[in-house]
C-alpha positions in Angstrom: 53.5 -50.0 -66.9 57.1 -51.2 -67.1 59.7 -50.1 -69.6 59.6 -53.5 -71.3 55.8 -53.2 -71.7 55.9 -49.6 -72.9 58.4 -48.8 -75.6 58.0 -45.1 -75.0 59.5 -45.3 -71.5 63.1 -45.7 -72.7 65.1 -44.3 -75.6 64.5 -46.2 -78.8 67.3 -48.6 -79.9 66.5 -48.0 -83.6 68.9 -45.9 -85.7 68.8 -42.2 -84.9 66.4 -43.1 -82.0 63.5 -43.3 -84.4 60.5 -44.2 -82.2 59.6 -47.9 -82.4 56.2 -47.3 -84.0 55.8 -51.0 -84.8 55.7 -51.6 -81.0 53.9 -48.5 -79.9 50.2 -48.8 -79.3 47.7 -46.0 -78.4 47.4 -47.2 -74.8 51.1 -46.5 -74.3 50.9 -42.7 -74.7 49.1 -41.5 -71.6 51.1 -43.5 -69.1 54.3 -42.5 -70.9 53.3 -38.8 -70.7 52.4 -39.1 -67.0 55.8 -40.6 -66.2 57.5 -38.0 -68.4 55.8 -35.2 -66.6 56.9 -36.5 -63.3 60.5 -37.0 -64.4 60.6 -33.5 -65.9 59.3 -31.9 -62.7 61.8 -33.8 -60.6 64.6 -32.6 -62.9 63.5 -29.0 -62.5 63.1 -29.5 -58.8 66.7 -30.7 -58.6 67.8 -27.4 -60.3 65.8 -25.2 -58.0 66.9 -27.0 -54.8 70.6 -26.2 -55.5 71.7 -24.1 -52.5 74.6 -22.3 -54.2 74.0 -19.1 -56.1 72.8 -19.6 -59.7 75.4 -20.0 -62.4 75.2 -21.0 -66.0 76.5 -24.5 -65.2 74.2 -25.2 -62.3 71.0 -23.7 -63.7 70.9 -23.2 -67.5 72.7 -26.4 -68.5 70.6 -28.7 -66.4 67.5 -26.9 -67.5 68.4 -27.8 -71.1 69.2 -31.4 -70.1 65.8 -31.7 -68.4 62.7 -33.0 -70.2 64.4 -35.4 -72.6 61.9 -38.1 -71.9 59.0 -35.7 -72.4 60.4 -34.4 -75.7 60.8 -38.0 -76.9 57.2 -39.0 -76.0 55.7 -35.8 -77.2 57.4 -35.8 -80.6 56.4 -39.4 -81.1 52.7 -38.7 -80.2 52.2 -35.4 -82.0 53.6 -36.8 -85.2 50.8 -39.4 -85.1 48.0 -37.1 -83.9 48.5 -34.8 -86.8 49.1 -37.4 -89.5 47.0 -40.4 -88.4 44.4 -39.1 -86.0 42.2 -42.2 -85.5 39.3 -41.9 -83.1 41.4 -43.4 -80.4 44.3 -41.0 -81.0 41.9 -38.0 -81.1 40.5 -39.0 -77.7 44.0 -39.2 -76.3 44.8 -35.8 -77.8 41.7 -34.3 -76.1 42.7 -35.8 -72.7 46.3 -34.7 -73.1 45.8 -31.1 -74.2 45.0 -29.6 -70.7 47.6 -31.8 -69.1 50.3 -30.7 -71.4 49.3 -27.0 -71.0 49.4 -27.4 -67.2 52.8 -29.0 -67.3 54.2 -26.4 -69.6 53.0 -23.7 -67.1 54.4 -25.6 -64.2 57.9 -25.2 -65.7 57.6 -21.8 -67.3 56.0 -20.1 -64.3 58.1 -21.7 -61.6 59.1 -18.8 -59.4 62.3 -20.4 -58.1 63.5 -21.4 -61.6 62.7 -17.9 -62.9 64.7 -16.3 -60.1 67.7 -18.5 -60.9 67.5 -17.8 -64.7 67.0 -14.1 -64.0 70.0 -14.0 -61.7 72.2 -15.6 -64.3 70.8 -13.1 -66.9 71.8 -10.2 -64.6 75.4 -11.6 -64.5 75.6 -12.1 -68.2 78.0 -9.2 -68.7 80.5 -10.8 -66.4 80.3 -14.3 -67.7 82.7 -15.8 -70.3 80.3 -17.7 -72.4 80.3 -18.7 -76.1 77.8 -16.9 -78.2 75.3 -19.8 -78.3 75.4 -20.1 -74.5 75.0 -16.4 -74.0 72.0 -16.2 -76.4 70.5 -19.2 -74.5 70.5 -17.3 -71.3 68.9 -14.3 -73.0 66.2 -16.4 -74.6 65.3 -18.4 -71.5 64.9 -15.2 -69.5 62.9 -13.5 -72.3 60.6 -16.4 -72.9 59.9 -17.0 -69.2 59.2 -13.3 -68.7 57.0 -13.3 -71.8 55.1 -16.3 -70.6 54.2 -14.7 -67.2 56.8 -16.0 -64.8 57.0 -12.6 -63.2 53.3 -12.4 -62.3 52.0 -12.8 -58.8 50.5 -16.1 -57.6 46.8 -15.1 -58.3 47.6 -14.0 -61.8 49.6 -17.1 -62.5 46.7 -19.2 -61.3 44.4 -17.5 -63.7 47.0 -17.7 -66.5 47.3 -21.5 -66.0 43.5 -21.9 -66.2 43.4 -19.8 -69.4 46.2 -21.9 -71.0 44.5 -25.1 -70.1 41.1 -24.0 -71.5 42.7 -22.7 -74.7 44.5 -26.0 -75.2 41.2 -27.8 -75.0 39.5 -25.4 -77.4 42.2 -25.5 -80.0 42.2 -29.3 -79.9 38.4 -29.2 -80.4 38.7 -26.8 -83.3 41.1 -29.1 -85.1 38.9 -32.2 -84.4 35.8 -30.4 -85.6 37.5 -29.2 -88.8 38.8 -32.7 -89.6 35.4 -34.2 -89.1 33.5 -31.6 -91.1 36.0 -31.6 -93.9 35.6 -35.4 -94.2 31.8 -35.1 -94.0 31.7 -32.4 -96.8 33.7 -34.4 -99.3 31.6 -33.9 -102.5 30.2 -37.1 -104.2 29.6 -37.2 -107.9 27.7 -40.0 -109.6 29.2 -39.9 -113.1 32.5 -39.1 -114.7 30.6 -36.5 -116.9 30.1 -34.4 -113.7 33.9 -34.2 -113.5 34.6 -33.6 -117.1 38.0 -31.9 -117.5 39.8 -34.0 -114.9 42.7 -36.2 -116.1 42.5 -40.0 -115.8 44.7 -40.0 -112.8 42.5 -37.5 -111.0 39.4 -39.5 -111.8 41.2 -42.6 -110.6 42.0 -40.9 -107.3 38.4 -39.7 -106.9 37.0 -43.2 -107.6 39.4 -44.7 -105.1 38.3 -42.1 -102.5 34.7 -43.0 -103.1 35.4 -46.7 -102.8 37.3 -46.1 -99.6 34.2 -44.4 -98.1 32.0 -47.4 -99.1 30.5 -46.2 -102.3 30.0 -48.9 -104.9 30.3 -46.5 -107.8 30.9 -42.8 -108.3 33.6 -40.3 -107.4 34.5 -38.5 -104.2 36.3 -35.1 -104.2 38.0 -34.6 -100.8 38.7 -31.0 -99.7 42.1 -29.4 -99.1 42.6 -27.1 -96.2 42.5 -23.8 -98.1 39.4 -22.3 -99.8 38.4 -23.9 -103.0 40.2 -26.9 -104.7 42.9 -27.4 -107.3 40.3 -29.2 -109.6 38.4 -26.0 -110.0 40.9 -25.0 -112.7 39.9 -28.0 -114.8 36.2 -28.8 -114.3 34.1 -27.7 -117.2 30.8 -28.2 -115.4 30.0 -25.0 -113.6 27.6 -26.7 -111.2 30.3 -29.1 -110.1 32.7 -26.2 -109.5 30.0 -24.5 -107.4 29.3 -27.5 -105.3 33.0 -28.0 -104.4 33.5 -24.3 -103.6 30.3 -24.2 -101.5 31.4 -27.3 -99.5 34.8 -25.8 -99.0 33.5 -22.5 -97.7 30.8 -24.0 -95.4 33.2 -26.1 -93.3 32.5 -25.9 -89.6 29.6 -23.3 -90.1 26.6 -25.6 -90.5 25.2 -25.6 -87.0 26.0 -29.2 -86.4 28.3 -30.7 -83.7 31.4 -29.7 -85.8 30.5 -26.0 -85.9 33.6 -23.9 -85.0 32.1 -20.5 -84.6 31.5 -20.6 -80.9 34.8 -22.4 -80.4 36.8 -19.7 -82.2 35.1 -16.7 -80.6 35.9 -18.2 -77.2 39.5 -18.8 -78.3 39.8 -15.2 -79.3 38.2 -13.9 -76.1 40.5 -16.0 -73.9 43.6 -15.1 -75.9 42.7 -11.4 -75.4 42.2 -11.9 -71.7 45.5 -13.7 -71.4 47.3 -10.9 -73.3 45.8 -8.3 -70.9 46.9 -10.4 -67.9 50.4 -10.3 -69.3 50.4 -6.6 -69.8 49.6 -6.3 -73.5 46.7 -4.6 -75.3 45.9 -7.6 -77.5 47.0 -11.1 -78.4 48.6 -9.7 -81.6 50.7 -7.3 -79.5 51.7 -10.1 -77.2 52.7 -12.4 -80.0 54.6 -9.9 -82.2 56.5 -8.6 -79.1 58.7 -11.7 -79.3 59.0 -11.9 -83.1 61.2 -10.1 -85.5 58.2 -7.8 -86.4 58.1 -6.4 -82.9 54.6 -4.9 -83.0 51.2 -5.4 -84.8 51.7 -1.9 -86.2 54.7 -3.1 -88.1 52.7 -6.0 -89.5 49.8 -3.7 -90.4 52.2 -1.3 -92.2 53.5 -4.1 -94.4 50.0 -5.5 -95.2 48.6 -2.0 -95.9 51.6 -1.3 -98.2 50.8 -4.4 -100.2 47.0 -4.7 -100.2 46.0 -1.8 -102.4 48.2 -2.8 -105.3 47.2 -6.5 -104.9 43.5 -5.6 -104.8 43.9 -3.4 -107.9 45.7 -6.1 -109.8 43.0 -8.6 -108.8 40.3 -6.3 -110.2 42.1 -6.0 -113.5 42.4 -9.8 -113.6 38.7 -10.1 -112.8 37.8 -7.8 -115.7 39.9 -9.9 -118.1 38.2 -13.1 -116.9 34.7 -11.5 -117.2 35.6 -10.5 -120.8 36.3 -14.1 -121.7 33.0 -15.2 -120.2 31.1 -12.5 -122.1 32.9 -13.4 -125.3 32.8 -17.2 -125.1 29.7 -18.3 -123.2 26.4 -18.7 -124.9 24.7 -17.3 -121.8 27.2 -15.1 -120.1 27.1 -14.8 -116.3 28.9 -12.8 -113.6 32.2 -14.3 -112.6 32.1 -15.9 -109.1 34.8 -17.3 -106.9 34.2 -20.9 -108.2 34.8 -19.7 -111.7 38.1 -17.9 -111.2 40.6 -20.7 -111.5 38.8 -22.2 -114.6 38.9 -19.0 -116.6 42.3 -18.1 -115.3 43.6 -21.2 -117.0 41.9 -20.1 -120.2 43.7 -16.7 -120.0 47.0 -18.5 -119.2 46.5 -20.8 -122.1 45.7 -17.9 -124.5 48.4 -15.6 -123.2 51.2 -18.0 -122.5 50.1 -21.1 -124.4 50.3 -23.1 -121.2 47.8 -25.6 -119.9 49.1 -26.3 -116.3 46.9 -29.4 -116.0 48.5 -30.9 -119.1 51.9 -30.6 -117.4 51.1 -33.3 -114.9 52.6 -36.2 -116.9 56.0 -34.4 -116.5 55.6 -34.3 -112.7 55.6 -37.9 -111.6 55.9 -37.9 -107.8 58.9 -40.3 -107.4 60.9 -38.5 -110.1 60.1 -35.1 -108.6 61.3 -36.4 -105.2 64.4 -38.2 -106.3 65.5 -36.2 -109.4 64.2 -32.9 -108.3 64.0 -32.3 -104.5 66.8 -34.7 -103.5 68.9 -33.8 -106.6 68.8 -30.0 -105.8 69.9 -30.7 -102.2 72.7 -32.9 -103.4 74.0 -30.3 -105.9 73.7 -27.5 -103.4 74.7 -29.1 -100.1 76.4 -32.4 -101.1 73.9 -34.5 -99.1 72.7 -37.8 -100.3 69.6 -40.0 -99.5 69.1 -43.7 -99.2 65.7 -45.3 -98.6 65.6 -47.4 -95.4 62.9 -50.0 -96.1 63.9 -51.7 -92.8 62.8 -48.8 -90.7 59.0 -48.5 -90.0 57.4 -45.2 -89.6 54.1 -44.4 -87.9 52.0 -45.3 -90.9 52.5 -47.7 -93.8 52.3 -44.8 -96.3 55.3 -43.0 -94.7 58.7 -43.7 -96.1 62.0 -43.4 -94.3 65.3 -42.1 -95.9 68.7 -41.9 -94.3 70.5 -38.7 -95.1 74.3 -38.4 -95.4 76.7 -35.4 -95.3 79.2 -34.8 -98.1 81.9 -37.5 -97.6 79.4 -40.0 -96.3 79.1 -39.2 -92.6 75.6 -39.8 -91.2 73.3 -36.8 -90.8 69.8 -38.0 -89.9 66.5 -39.4 -91.1 63.9 -37.9 -93.5 60.4 -39.3 -93.4 58.0 -38.5 -96.3 54.2 -39.0 -95.9 52.8 -38.0 -99.2 49.2 -39.1 -99.5 45.9 -37.8 -98.1 43.7 -39.9 -95.8 40.7 -39.3 -93.6 42.8 -39.5 -90.4 45.3 -36.8 -91.6 44.7 -33.1 -91.0 44.7 -30.9 -94.1 47.5 -28.9 -95.5 51.2 -29.7 -95.6 53.8 -29.4 -92.9 57.1 -30.5 -91.4 57.8 -31.5 -87.8 60.7 -33.1 -85.9 60.4 -36.6 -84.6 63.8 -36.4 -82.9 65.6 -33.0 -82.5 69.3 -32.6 -82.9 71.4 -31.6 -79.8 75.0 -32.1 -79.0 74.2 -31.8 -75.3 71.8 -34.7 -75.5 73.7 -36.6 -78.1 70.8 -36.8 -80.5 70.6 -36.5 -84.3 67.7 -35.1 -86.3 64.7 -37.1 -87.6 62.2 -35.0 -89.5 59.0 -35.6 -91.4 57.2 -33.9 -94.3 53.4 -34.4 -94.6 51.5 -33.6 -97.8 47.9 -34.4 -98.9 48.3 -35.7 -102.4 45.4 -37.8 -103.7 46.4 -41.4 -104.0 45.6 -42.8 -107.5 44.1 -46.2 -108.2 46.3 -49.3 -108.1 48.8 -49.4 -110.9 48.3 -45.7 -111.7 51.2 -43.2 -111.4 51.1 -40.3 -109.0 51.2 -37.2 -111.2 51.5 -34.0 -109.3 50.2 -30.5 -110.2 52.7 -27.7 -110.3 51.2 -26.4 -107.0 51.9 -29.8 -105.4 55.5 -29.8 -106.8 55.9 -26.4 -105.2 54.5 -27.7 -101.9 56.9 -30.6 -101.8 59.9 -28.3 -102.5 58.6 -25.9 -99.8 58.2 -28.4 -97.1 61.5 -30.0 -97.9 63.0 -26.6 -97.2 61.7 -26.9 -93.7 63.1 -30.4 -93.5 66.6 -29.2 -94.5 66.4 -26.5 -91.8 65.6 -29.3 -89.3 68.3 -31.6 -90.6 71.1 -29.0 -90.9 70.7 -27.0 -87.7 73.7 -28.1 -85.6 73.4 -26.8 -82.1 74.5 -27.7 -78.6 71.2 -27.0 -76.8 67.9 -28.5 -77.6 66.2 -25.2 -77.1 67.7 -24.1 -80.5 67.2 -27.3 -82.4 66.0 -27.3 -86.0 63.2 -24.9 -86.8 63.0 -23.4 -83.3 63.3 -19.9 -84.6 61.0 -16.9 -84.5 57.7 -17.7 -86.1 58.0 -14.9 -88.6 61.4 -16.2 -89.8 60.6 -20.0 -89.9 59.1 -19.8 -93.4 62.1 -18.2 -94.9 64.2 -21.4 -95.6 61.3 -23.2 -97.0 60.4 -20.4 -99.4 64.0 -20.1 -100.6 64.0 -23.8 -101.5 61.1 -23.2 -104.0 63.5 -21.3 -106.3 65.0 -24.6 -107.6 61.6 -25.8 -109.1 62.2 -24.0 -112.4 66.0 -23.7 -112.1 67.2 -25.1 -115.5 69.5 -27.9 -114.4 67.0 -29.1 -111.7 63.9 -28.9 -113.9 65.6 -30.7 -116.8 66.6 -33.5 -114.4 63.1 -34.2 -113.0 60.5 -32.8 -115.4 60.4 -35.9 -117.7 57.3 -37.4 -119.2 56.4 -40.4 -117.0 55.9 -42.7 -120.1 58.3 -41.4 -122.7 61.0 -39.8 -120.6 61.0 -36.7 -122.9 61.9 -33.5 -121.1 59.5 -30.6 -120.7 59.8 -28.5 -123.9 62.2 -25.6 -123.5 59.7 -23.2 -124.9 57.1 -24.2 -122.3 59.7 -23.8 -119.6 60.4 -20.2 -120.7 56.6 -19.5 -120.9 56.3 -20.9 -117.3 59.0 -18.5 -116.1 57.1 -15.7 -117.8 54.0 -16.4 -115.8 55.7 -15.7 -112.4 53.6 -12.6 -111.9 50.5 -14.1 -113.6 47.4 -14.1 -111.4 49.4 -12.6 -108.6 46.7 -10.0 -107.9 44.4 -12.9 -106.9 47.0 -15.0 -105.1 48.4 -12.1 -103.2 44.9 -10.8 -102.3 43.6 -14.1 -101.0 46.8 -14.5 -98.8 46.8 -10.9 -97.5 43.1 -11.2 -96.7 43.8 -14.2 -94.5 46.8 -12.5 -92.9 44.7 -9.5 -92.2 41.8 -11.5 -90.9 44.2 -13.2 -88.4 45.4 -9.9 -87.2 41.9 -8.5 -86.9 40.8 -11.4 -84.7 43.8 -11.0 -82.5 43.9 -7.2 -82.3 40.7 -7.1 -80.3 40.9 -6.3 -76.6 39.8 -8.3 -73.6 36.6 -6.2 -73.2 35.5 -6.6 -76.8 33.0 -9.3 -77.8 32.3 -10.8 -81.2 29.0 -12.7 -81.7 28.7 -12.8 -85.5 31.7 -14.4 -87.1 30.5 -13.6 -90.7 29.9 -10.0 -89.9 33.3 -9.7 -88.3 35.0 -11.2 -91.3 33.2 -8.9 -93.7 34.1 -5.8 -91.7 37.7 -6.8 -91.3 38.2 -7.5 -95.1 36.4 -4.2 -96.0 38.8 -2.3 -93.7 41.8 -3.3 -95.8 40.0 -3.3 -99.2 40.1 -7.0 -99.7 36.4 -7.7 -99.6 36.0 -8.8 -103.3 33.5 -11.7 -103.3 35.2 -13.2 -106.4 38.5 -13.4 -104.4 37.6 -15.0 -101.0 40.2 -15.2 -98.2 42.5 -18.2 -98.5 41.1 -19.4 -95.1 37.9 -18.3 -93.5 37.8 -18.2 -89.7 36.1 -21.5 -89.1 38.7 -23.5 -91.1 41.7 -21.3 -90.4 43.6 -24.1 -88.7 46.9 -22.2 -88.8 45.7 -19.7 -86.2 43.0 -21.5 -84.3 44.6 -24.9 -83.9 48.1 -24.4 -85.1 51.0 -22.2 -84.1 50.4 -19.2 -86.3 47.9 -17.2 -84.1 48.6 -13.5 -84.9 51.4 -14.8 -87.0 50.0 -15.8 -90.4 51.7 -12.6 -91.7 54.9 -14.6 -91.4 54.8 -15.9 -94.9 54.9 -12.5 -96.6 57.2 -11.2 -93.9 59.6 -14.0 -94.6 59.2 -13.6 -98.3 61.0 -10.3 -98.1 64.1 -12.2 -97.0 63.3 -15.0 -99.5 63.1 -12.8 -102.6 66.2 -11.0 -101.6 68.0 -14.3 -101.1 67.0 -15.5 -104.5 68.6 -12.4 -106.0 71.8 -13.3 -104.1 71.9 -16.8 -105.5 71.3 -15.5 -109.0 74.1 -12.9 -108.6 76.5 -15.5 -107.2 76.2 -18.4 -109.7 73.1 -20.2 -108.4 73.2 -23.9 -107.6 76.8 -24.3 -106.5 78.3 -26.1 -103.5 80.0 -22.9 -102.5 76.7 -21.1 -102.3 75.0 -24.0 -100.5 77.8 -24.3 -98.0 77.5 -20.6 -97.2 73.7 -20.8 -96.8 73.9 -23.9 -94.7 76.7 -22.7 -92.4 75.4 -19.1 -91.8 71.6 -19.6 -91.8 70.3 -23.2 -91.8 73.0 -24.5 -89.6 72.6 -22.1 -86.8 69.0 -23.2 -86.0 67.6 -20.8 -83.4 71.0 -20.2 -81.7 71.3 -16.7 -83.1 69.1 -13.8 -83.7 67.6 -14.6 -87.1 68.1 -11.1 -88.6 71.7 -11.1 -87.4 72.1 -14.5 -89.1 70.6 -13.1 -92.3 73.0 -10.1 -92.2 75.9 -12.6 -91.7 74.8 -14.5 -94.8 73.7 -11.6 -97.0 76.1 -8.8 -95.9 73.2 -6.4 -95.3 69.6 -6.2 -94.3 67.0 -7.5 -96.8 65.5 -5.2 -99.3 61.8 -5.3 -100.2 62.2 -4.4 -103.9 62.7 -8.1 -105.1 59.4 -9.1 -103.3 57.5 -6.3 -105.0 58.8 -7.3 -108.4 58.0 -11.0 -107.8 54.4 -10.2 -106.8 53.9 -7.6 -109.5 53.3 -4.9 -106.9 56.1 -2.5 -107.8 
């Protein structure tokens, strides 16, 4: 296929090299990948054929320059495969998974390339390199060694086979989960079944039903996590039970979408691969190249937090049970599907806050423009202009151009807000184009959320949780936009996995910051601000229900660790029994507080990049809570503070050890006390 016939074969002529999605068709992807693989291998071969001794200039620099076409094609495709996975795209993804794994191994395990990188690394003490270049050598050597480049040929052959099989299985896991999540959307015939939902929520459910071909009725689609936001509002207990049951049964029903066999095979193969690479478990392998260092360090943190979280959850449970006993004509034992509903009653009684009633103050466009963008402008001086002339990968995705203080161009920000059947669950950020001075590229990043789209003419009113998600994901976007590096290896959010959540969590602080909240939290009809008394009560609820929230998160983090601490000789045949035993081990086996993700729909670790790394959120939160304290101590939302945070943390991308970058910003290592206070654990 010629360049003229396939728009992926040459750099895009659009601003910031945004892929020309209007011209790209599904049949373009595989031929483009095949040519990109060939080009990348030829570029690496040119490096390894150099006859002179390895130097930084003849080995590491061309290694960084290589693969530009593959990066371009891969970023374009994987943006689509996660956010608009039609049947045709899913088939391409399945075909591509083992090919991509094989290609990655062909580069990472290349013996001649490894020798050259190793030789440069051995000379590092004698080289006059700038800090980013020096760190680049260290990281390439460490990552190739960690990937198995030092193994013998037989071991490499087995490793490559394992990686290809795992890529196929993780793709299957995600495909199964998407299909079963769509299939388990809960249909209700009447609005009475959904009593308690606001008009906008009913409108979204009616639209979802119509989109699936129902003439009448309402359809509740499922989020990625256990449960559903609507459980806090639904007065009908049977409706709550049906939604929770559907959520927890995903990929466990014995149909073609069942993930139990898939995930146990993933776990087994990951354990075998870890053993081949010299590690006792996949968790040991993963954490060895993260800031945590060992699974024992992770376990120490989780064990430190779990007892207090579980105790707080039991106290919260007792309070909820007391409300049921006092208010229900026929009292019943609190179950998981009741927790959110009665928690809102406690919140209302204790703090006089009905979070569902706050939605009219969180109209999506105002939250975006006058909240998310406004905070970024105040803190960093950046501005945003929508580019209606630029077409993204889906009609629902919007493109904004981002400008530095003074008006110089920075990059593009894409927002894809609404849920659809072809989009995987959850929320995320990923790069479409990565910044690199070496390659002359500027950043293009995308945020995906899964907000229900209301009916035509209805406003999109967000929950407080959805507002939090938007601010959180935008923190990732800022990291991707601000990182300014020479080498593509360090672009954007290419940092250690257990550090990557830190910038996004920090960005959540501005949600209830007075000047930001007052700017965006305005009633969508009247424009009146959120009452100051309500705001103060909201701030007072920061530790409210934290026993439950911390417990469900820690349960998932521990479950991830449990799956990935098993050795190559261990075998798991009963997924439910394994989960039960693992959660009992850490004291988080309370049936009323289920894990945030059960194994069969734990996409973060079985189809995403967080295997043995879901602990990263709480690990990063230690840094986040400590950073929030710094902002409060130093005047909050000021350009001076923003410039410091951008220059010393966000702007370095992965070009510096993350904990060193944190010390450079903070002046010391992070302290855990602010996290314990925030979570009500200290």
